[in-house]
C-alpha positions in Angstrom: 0.0 0.0 0.0 1.3 3.4 -1.0 2.0 5.8 1.9 -0.5 8.7 1.8 1.0 12.2 2.3 -1.0 13.8 5.1 -2.8 17.0 4.2 -5.8 19.2 5.2 -8.3 21.1 2.9 -7.2 24.5 1.7 -8.5 27.3 3.9 -8.4 25.2 7.1 -5.6 25.0 9.7 -4.2 22.9 12.6 -3.6 24.8 15.8 -0.6 24.1 18.1 -0.9 24.2 21.9 0.7 27.7 21.9 -1.7 28.9 19.2 -4.7 27.5 21.1 -3.7 29.4 24.2 -3.4 32.6 22.2 -6.8 32.0 20.6 -8.3 31.4 24.0 -6.8 34.6 25.2 -8.8 36.4 22.4 -12.0 34.5 23.1 -11.8 35.0 26.9 -11.1 38.7 26.5 -14.1 39.2 24.2 -16.3 37.0 26.4 -15.5 39.0 29.5 -16.7 42.2 27.7 -19.9 40.5 26.4 -20.8 39.4 29.9 -20.1 42.8 31.3 -22.8 44.2 29.0 -25.3 41.5 30.0 -24.9 38.9 27.2 -25.4 35.2 27.9 -23.7 32.3 26.0 -25.5 29.8 23.8 -24.3 27.2 21.3 -26.0 25.7 18.2 -25.2 22.7 16.0 -22.4 22.6 13.5 -24.9 21.7 10.8 -28.3 23.2 10.0 -31.0 22.1 7.6 -30.1 23.5 4.2 -33.4 25.3 3.9 -32.7 27.1 7.2 -29.7 28.8 5.6 -30.6 29.3 1.9 -32.1 32.6 0.9 -30.8 34.5 3.9 -27.4 35.7 2.6 -28.2 36.9 -0.9 -27.3 35.1 -4.1 -23.5 35.4 -3.6 -23.7 34.1 0.0 -25.9 31.1 -1.0 -23.2 30.0 -3.4 -20.7 29.9 -0.5 -22.7 27.5 1.7 -21.0 24.2 2.2 -23.6 21.5 1.5 -23.6 18.1 3.1 -24.5 15.1 0.9 -27.3 12.9 2.2 -26.1 9.7 3.8 -26.5 6.4 1.9 -27.1 6.2 -1.8 -28.2 9.8 -2.4 -28.6 9.3 -6.1 -30.9 6.3 -5.9 -34.1 8.3 -6.3 -32.9 10.0 -9.5 -33.1 8.2 -12.9 -30.6 8.7 -15.7 -32.9 11.1 -17.7 -33.3 13.3 -14.6 -29.5 13.5 -14.1 -28.9 14.5 -17.7 -31.5 17.3 -17.7 -30.9 18.7 -14.2 -28.7 21.6 -13.2 -26.5 21.8 -10.0 -29.1 24.3 -8.6 -32.0 21.9 -9.0 -30.0 18.8 -8.1 -28.7 20.1 -4.8 -32.0 20.0 -2.8 -32.5 16.4 -4.0 -29.1 15.1 -2.7 -28.4 17.5 0.2 -30.7 18.3 3.1 -28.1 19.7 5.5 -25.3 22.2 5.4 -22.5 23.6 7.6 -23.5 26.9 9.2 -22.4 29.9 7.2 -22.6 32.3 10.1 -24.1 32.4 13.7 -26.8 35.0 13.1 -29.3 32.9 11.1 -28.9 29.9 13.4 -29.5 32.3 16.3 -32.8 33.5 14.6 -33.8 29.8 14.2 -32.9 29.2 17.9 -35.0 32.2 19.1 -38.1 30.9 17.2 -37.7 27.3 18.4 -37.1 28.4 22.0 -39.4 31.5 22.1 -41.4 30.1 25.1 -38.2 29.6 27.1 -36.5 32.9 26.7 -37.2 36.4 28.1 -37.2 39.4 25.8 -35.1 41.3 25.1 -32.8 38.3 24.8 -29.1 39.1 24.8 -26.9 36.2 23.7 -23.3 35.7 22.6 -21.9 32.7 20.7 -18.3 31.7 19.9 -18.2 28.8 17.4 -16.7 27.9 14.0 -18.5 28.7 10.7 -17.7 27.5 7.2 -17.7 29.2 3.8 -16.8 27.8 0.4 -14.7 30.8 -0.4 -11.4 31.1 -2.2 -8.7 31.0 0.5 -6.4 34.0 0.7 -4.6 36.1 3.4 -7.1 36.7 6.2 -9.8 34.6 4.6 -10.4 31.0 5.5 -13.0 28.4 4.7 -13.2 27.4 8.4 -13.0 30.2 11.0 -14.5 31.2 14.3 -17.0 34.0 14.8 -17.6 35.7 18.1 -21.2 37.1 17.9 -23.4 39.1 20.2 -27.0 39.8 19.4 -30.1 41.2 21.2 -33.6 40.5 19.9 -36.8 42.0 21.1 -35.6 45.6 21.6 -35.9 48.5 19.2 -33.7 50.8 21.3 -30.8 52.3 19.5 -28.9 52.1 22.9 -28.1 48.6 21.8 -26.3 49.9 18.7 -24.4 52.4 20.8 -23.4 49.7 23.3 -22.1 47.5 20.5 -19.8 50.4 19.4 -18.5 50.5 23.0 -18.1 46.7 23.1 -15.9 46.8 20.0 -13.9 49.6 21.4 -13.4 48.0 24.9 -12.7 44.5 23.7 -10.2 45.4 21.0 -8.5 47.9 23.3 -8.2 45.1 26.0 -6.6 42.9 23.3 -4.0 45.7 22.8 -5.1 47.1 19.5 -4.5 50.9 19.4 -5.5 52.1 16.0 -8.7 50.8 14.5 -11.9 52.4 13.0 -15.4 51.4 13.7 -17.4 52.2 10.6 -21.2 52.7 10.7 -23.9 53.3 8.1 -27.6 52.6 7.9 -29.5 50.5 5.3 -32.3 53.1 5.3 -29.8 55.7 4.1 -28.8 53.3 1.2 -32.5 52.7 0.5 -33.0 56.5 0.4 -30.2 56.8 -2.1 -31.7 54.1 -4.3 -35.1 56.0 -4.1 -33.7 59.4 -5.1 -31.9 58.0 -8.2 -35.2 56.2 -9.2 -34.0 52.6 -8.7 -35.6 51.4 -5.4 -36.1 47.9 -6.9 -32.3 47.6 -7.4 -31.3 48.4 -3.8 -29.7 45.0 -3.3 -27.6 45.3 -6.6 -26.6 48.8 -5.6 -25.5 47.8 -2.0 -23.6 44.7 -3.2 -21.7 46.8 -5.8 -20.7 49.8 -3.6 -19.7 47.4 -0.7 -16.9 46.3 -3.0 -15.5 49.9 -3.4 -12.4 49.2 -1.5 -11.6 46.0 -3.4 -12.4 47.0 -7.0 -12.3 50.8 -6.9 -14.9 53.3 -8.2 -14.4 52.3 -11.8 -15.2 48.7 -10.9 -18.3 49.7 -8.9 -19.5 51.8 -11.9 -18.9 48.9 -14.3 -20.9 46.5 -12.0 -23.8 49.0 -11.6 -24.0 49.5 -15.4 -24.2 45.7 -15.8 -27.0 45.5 -13.2 -29.2 48.0 -15.1 -28.2 51.4 -13.8 -27.9 54.3 -16.3 -25.0 56.8 -16.6 -27.3 59.5 -15.3 -28.0 57.4 -12.2 -24.3 56.9 -11.6 -23.7 60.7 -11.9 -26.1 61.2 -9.0 -24.5 58.3 -7.0 -20.9 59.3 -7.4 -20.9 62.4 -5.1 -22.7 60.5 -2.4 -20.2 57.6 -2.5 -17.3 60.1 -2.4 -18.6 62.0 0.6 -15.8 63.2 2.9 -15.3 65.3 6.0 -16.4 64.9 9.6 -19.3 62.8 10.6 -21.3 66.0 11.2 -20.5 67.3 7.7 -21.5 64.1 6.1 -24.8 64.0 8.0 -25.6 67.6 6.9 -24.8 66.8 3.2 -27.0 63.7 3.4 -29.9 65.6 4.9 -29.8 67.9 1.9 -29.3 65.1 -0.7 -32.0 62.9 0.9 -34.5 65.6 1.8 -37.2 64.0 -0.5 -36.8 60.5 1.0 -38.6 59.8 4.2 -36.7 56.5 4.5 -33.4 58.1 4.0 -34.1 60.8 6.6 -35.2 58.1 9.1 -31.8 56.5 8.6 -29.9 59.7 9.3 -32.0 60.3 12.4 -31.0 56.8 13.7 -27.4 57.4 13.0 -27.5 60.7 14.9 -29.2 59.0 17.9 -26.5 56.4 18.0 -23.8 59.1 17.9 -25.5 60.9 20.8 -25.8 57.8 22.9 -22.2 56.9 22.3 -21.0 60.3 23.2 -22.9 60.3 26.5 -21.7 56.8 27.4 -18.0 57.4 26.7 -17.6 60.7 28.7 -16.6 58.9 31.9 -14.5 56.1 30.4 -10.9 56.9 29.6 -10.6 53.7 27.5 -13.2 55.1 25.1 -11.5 58.5 24.6 -9.6 57.1 21.5 -12.9 56.0 19.8 -12.7 56.3 16.0 -16.4 56.1 14.9 -16.8 57.0 11.2 -20.0 57.3 9.1 -19.1 55.5 5.9 -21.8 55.7 3.1 -20.1 53.0 1.1 -20.5 50.5 3.9 -23.2 48.1 2.8 -22.2 44.7 4.2 -23.9 43.1 1.1 -26.2 41.0 3.2 -30.0 41.1 2.6 -31.2 40.8 6.1 -29.9 44.1 7.5 -32.5 46.8 7.7 -31.0 49.6 10.0 -27.6 50.4 11.3 -24.6 48.4 9.9 -21.1 48.1 11.4 -17.7 47.2 10.2 -14.3 47.4 12.1 -11.0 47.7 10.4 -7.4 47.8 11.8 -5.4 50.8 10.6 -2.1 49.1 11.8 -2.2 46.0 9.5 -3.4 45.5 6.0 -6.3 43.2 6.6 -10.0 42.9 5.7 -12.6 43.8 8.3 -12.1 42.4 11.8 -15.7 42.8 12.8 -19.1 43.7 11.5 -22.9 43.5 12.0 -26.1 45.4 12.0 -29.8 45.6 12.7 -32.3 43.1 11.2 -36.0 44.0 11.7 -37.6 40.7 10.8 -35.1 37.9 10.4 -37.1 35.6 12.6 -40.1 36.2 10.3 -38.4 33.8 7.9 -39.1 31.1 10.5 -42.7 32.2 11.3 -42.1 34.6 14.2 -43.0 38.1 12.8 -42.0 41.6 13.8 -39.2 40.6 16.2 -36.4 43.2 15.7 -32.8 42.4 16.5 -29.3 43.8 16.2 -25.9 42.0 16.4 -22.2 42.2 15.8 -19.4 39.8 15.1 -15.7 39.7 15.9 -13.5 38.1 13.3 -11.4 36.1 15.7 -9.0 34.6 13.1 -8.3 37.9 11.5 -7.8 39.5 15.0 -5.3 36.7 15.8 -3.4 37.5 12.6 -3.4 41.3 13.4 -2.2 40.6 17.0 0.6 38.2 15.7 1.8 40.8 13.3 1.8 43.5 15.9 3.2 41.2 18.6 0.4 42.0 21.0 0.1 38.7 22.8 1.3 38.8 26.4 4.7 37.0 27.0 2.9 34.3 29.0 0.1 33.8 26.4 1.8 30.7 25.1 2.3 29.3 28.6 0.4 26.2 29.7 2.7 24.9 32.4 3.9 27.4 35.0 6.7 25.4 36.6 8.7 22.2 35.7 10.2 20.1 38.4 13.5 18.5 37.4 14.2 14.8 37.5 17.8 13.6 37.9 17.3 10.2 39.5 14.9 7.9 41.2 15.5 9.4 44.7 14.8 13.0 43.4 11.7 11.7 41.5 10.3 10.2 44.7 11.0 13.4 46.6 9.3 15.5 43.9 6.0 13.7 43.7 4.4 15.2 46.9 5.7 18.6 45.8 4.0 18.2 42.4 0.7 17.3 44.2 1.1 20.4 46.4 1.7 22.7 43.5 -1.4 21.4 41.6 -3.5 21.4 44.7 -2.8 25.1 45.1 -3.8 25.9 41.5 -0.3 26.0 39.9 0.0 24.3 36.6 3.0 22.0 37.1 4.9 19.1 35.5 7.5 16.7 36.7 10.0 15.8 33.9 8.9 12.2 33.3 12.3 10.5 33.2 15.8 11.1 34.7 17.8 13.2 32.2 20.6 15.7 32.0 19.8 19.3 33.0 20.4 20.7 29.5 17.7 18.5 28.1 15.2 19.4 30.8 15.8 23.1 30.4 15.4 22.8 26.6 12.1 21.1 27.2 11.0 24.0 29.5 12.2 26.6 27.1 10.3 25.0 24.1 7.1 24.9 26.2 7.5 28.4 27.4 7.5 27.2 31.0 8.5 30.2 33.2 10.1 28.4 36.1 12.0 25.2 36.8 12.5 23.7 40.3 15.9 22.0 40.5 16.1 19.2 43.1 19.5 17.8 44.0 20.9 16.2 47.2 21.4 19.6 48.9 17.8 20.6 48.2 16.4 17.3 49.6 18.4 17.7 52.8 17.5 21.4 53.5 14.0 21.5 52.0 15.0 24.7 50.2 14.4 24.2 46.5 16.3 26.0 43.7 13.8 28.0 41.7 15.1 29.1 38.3 13.5 31.9 36.4 13.7 30.8 32.8 13.5 34.4 31.4 16.0 36.1 33.6 18.2 33.1 34.5 18.1 34.1 38.2 17.9 31.4 40.8 16.7 31.6 44.4 16.3 29.1 47.3 12.8 28.8 48.7 10.6 26.2 50.4 7.6 24.8 48.6 5.1 27.1 50.4 7.1 30.2 49.3 7.3 28.9 45.8 3.5 28.4 45.7 3.0 31.9 47.0 5.4 33.4 44.4 3.9 31.5 41.5 0.3 32.5 42.5 1.2 36.2 43.0 
């Protein structure tokens, strides 16, 4: 039998113990902020029914859903004639009834409807789980990646949107990011723009196109809009809106003038102003929020059909990377599952991209890769026997500790500690066993001191 070369699918990754510790540092930091703002954790299955997911992300999103083939002989119910005349679009529902979740928002909407009699409204939840997208892998874009979502349903208050701005600011600041921009827009403003250029029926085509401005440039956006049915005269009206610049206040005043004939557009501006006011009031007393960069960006569209109000996107200004967070308000997402008129708003942190940003900027704490706090040396059978009660005492007092499993030379044991980023090593020789004072070596500074086990425990827990 030929030896198979091990591999994993493109766009997926293995994670080493050190990487997992760093990823958990990100998750734990974000979770702490979510909980601080009153959010509770839930989890949903890896797979959903295919019809739960389709039709919720727009045509482009639907194409990126990973379908799961039915178990057994999934082609047995199709005859040869059907196979020859069918297309991939019509074939899929016959051979696939399940799919890997594309995001955490639609499964959350499904969860709310299924558990509506068990939850209290407004319901604030967060969820940190992997999602899958059949996308082309590239830097910062993976086929399997974690999302960190927080959503609240059953509340129309724009205070929720303002608090999401603060959650982004606080969590990313706690992770060590110093220069990032939280972009905000409102789908009602975009709808108003579509109205005033006389193309309200093409709102989705317009938002999908202008959402790509950063990737394909203005010429690319114009080309796509022309292909979707917009006229040159429509685009002439659209260009100055897309190219709006200046302060948030200046942009708002310009939009009020441009959208004066659109009730929907003016409503969107009013909501944006309210969010800005809430945010300003909430950040006055918090020094961590003084560096807040909140920017009204009219080109922000998010390209997803279910957003109906405010939309968010977060970008690092320190590293060339796609968005590291995004979200928005959806007025009737649960209506797709039979529960009408339940408004919601949510955000997501792109944990994998945040990880890449933090790696590039070297933001992880020095001990972020540490799993074991202290290693006890093992030079012979006598030292090993002496060390076992000490090992138990360390662990009993909450210190992550290891005993080197076999007798070995000091150099080998120190190399092991260094490779695992273990901060301290306890050296036990005949002198230490006689006196009860153990040699504690700091692996970073190289300094050694003699302490009894109680003092070591106190030092390692301080």
